[in-house]
C-alpha positions as CSV (number, residue, x, y, z in Angstrom):
1,M,85.5,37.8,117.8
2,D,89.3,38.5,118.1
3,K,90.8,41.7,116.8
4,T,93.7,41.3,114.4
5,E,96.4,43.9,114.6
6,V,98.0,44.9,111.3
7,I,101.5,46.2,111.6
8,T,102.6,48.3,108.7
9,E,106.3,49.2,108.4
10,V,106.8,52.8,107.5
11,S,109.8,53.4,105.3
12,D,111.3,56.4,103.7
13,V,111.2,55.0,100.2
14,K,110.4,56.9,97.0
15,K,110.0,55.1,93.7
16,I,111.8,56.8,90.8
17,S,112.4,56.2,87.1
18,L,115.8,56.8,85.5
19,N,117.7,56.4,82.3
20,I,120.9,54.4,82.6
21,K,123.5,53.5,80.1
22,I,123.2,49.9,78.9
23,D,126.8,49.0,80.0
24,L,126.2,50.4,83.5
25,L,122.9,48.4,83.7
26,E,124.7,45.2,82.8
27,Q,127.4,45.9,85.4
28,L,124.7,46.7,88.0
29,K,122.9,43.4,87.2
30,R,126.1,41.4,87.5
31,F,127.0,43.0,90.8
32,A,123.5,42.4,92.2
33,S,123.5,38.8,91.1
34,Q,127.0,38.2,92.5
35,K,126.0,39.7,95.9
36,G,122.5,38.2,96.0
37,L,120.9,41.6,95.9
38,S,117.9,43.1,94.1
39,N,118.7,45.7,91.5
40,T,117.1,48.3,93.8
41,S,119.4,47.2,96.7
42,A,122.4,47.3,94.4
43,V,121.6,50.9,93.3
44,N,121.0,52.0,96.9
45,Q,124.4,50.5,97.9
46,A,126.2,52.1,95.0
47,I,124.8,55.5,95.7
48,S,125.5,55.2,99.5
49,D,129.1,54.1,98.8
50,F,129.7,56.9,96.4
51,L,128.3,59.5,98.8
52,Y,130.5,58.2,101.7
53,F,133.7,58.4,99.6
54,R,132.6,61.8,98.2
55,D,132.0,63.1,101.7
56,Q,135.4,61.9,102.9
57,H,137.0,63.7,100.0
58,R,135.0,66.9,100.7
59,S,136.2,66.7,104.3
60,G,139.8,66.9,103.1
61,N,140.6,63.2,103.4
62,K,142.2,61.3,100.6
63,V,140.6,58.2,99.0
64,L,143.3,55.8,97.9
65,I,143.3,52.5,95.9
66,E,146.2,50.2,96.5
67,D,146.9,47.6,93.9
68,K,148.3,44.1,94.5
69,N,151.8,45.5,94.0
70,G,151.4,48.1,96.7
71,D,151.1,51.0,94.3
72,R,148.7,53.6,95.4
73,K,146.4,55.9,93.4
74,E,144.3,58.7,94.7
75,I,140.6,58.8,93.6
76,V,139.6,62.3,92.7
77,F,136.0,63.3,92.8
78,R,134.7,66.0,90.4
């Protein structure tokens, strides 16, 4: 009889429950749908992006948005 090896992927994932404002949930679902992501992946990406920009700001860097007219605005994190 042949042995079958089962490979289990170990991942650092924790299931959580959270309360989210209805308008944010709708925006999240639209974003996820547009990008072909699950809601979970969309939340993970949003948090990851936020933390990246927050860390840049904490390091003394400026986070800027430039509009189509070339006007720049600094994003300030609280």
